[in-house]
N, C-alpha and C positions, 0 to 999 in steps of 0.2 A: 767926514772929517775922519780922522785917523788921530792917531793916539799921541803922535808926533805936532801936529796942528792942535788940538787940544792941550796939551804940554804948554805950547807955546803963548797959546790966549790966556792960559792963568799964571806963568811965569813971574815968578818972585810975589805973586800974591797970597794970603790965607786965604786957606777956602771953605764953606760951608757948605754941606751936604744938606737937604732937609732935612731935618728931625736931627741933624747931627748935632755937635756940640762944638765943632770948627778949630781947624787947627790939627785936625789928627790924620794918621795916615788911612783912615778909612774912611772918614770925609771926603778926602779925592777917589780912592778906588771906589764909593759911591758915584759921586758925579762921573767917573769915567764910564762907569758900568752903563749907565742910564743913556749918558750921551752918545757912545759908541755904540749901546747896541737894544739901548731899550727897555732895559732890565730895572725893576724896583728896586731901591738901595735893600740893604742888608740891615737888621739891625742889630747890630753884633758887635763885641771888643773884637781888636785882631786877635786876640788868641783862639776865640770861636770859629773863625774864617775858614779853616781846612773843611769844618764840616757841611759850607754855603756849596750848592746846588748851584753853579752859574755858566750853564754851557754859551758861550764858547770857551770858556775859561776850564782850565785843571789847575789842581793844585802840584806845587811843588814846592818842598819844604826845603828850609835852607839846607844848608852843607856847604863843608870849605871849597871845594871844589867846583860849584855848580854858580850859574849867574842866569840873571832874567834876561829872556829872548825879547829883541828887541818887542817892544809894544807889550811886552809884561809888565806887570802890576805887581807892585809888592808892598804885603802889609806887613808888620814890623810886629815882633810878637810881645811876649809882656815883657822880657827883660831889654 
């Protein structure tokens, strides 16, 4: 499964990761990391994700001129 095919499979749906509250950006990321890489869910709010260690992913803080690469997962912050 690729990030694009995973996204297509859930397009337009509200998702809830196992143990998640549903409809949150971290629910989607937990589903993606599990289905794409077999990683367990991260039990954290979006603000806590910079401390998550998830090989093969790298954390990149948002900045005015950066954009997520193809296949990148976006976790919104507290604001």
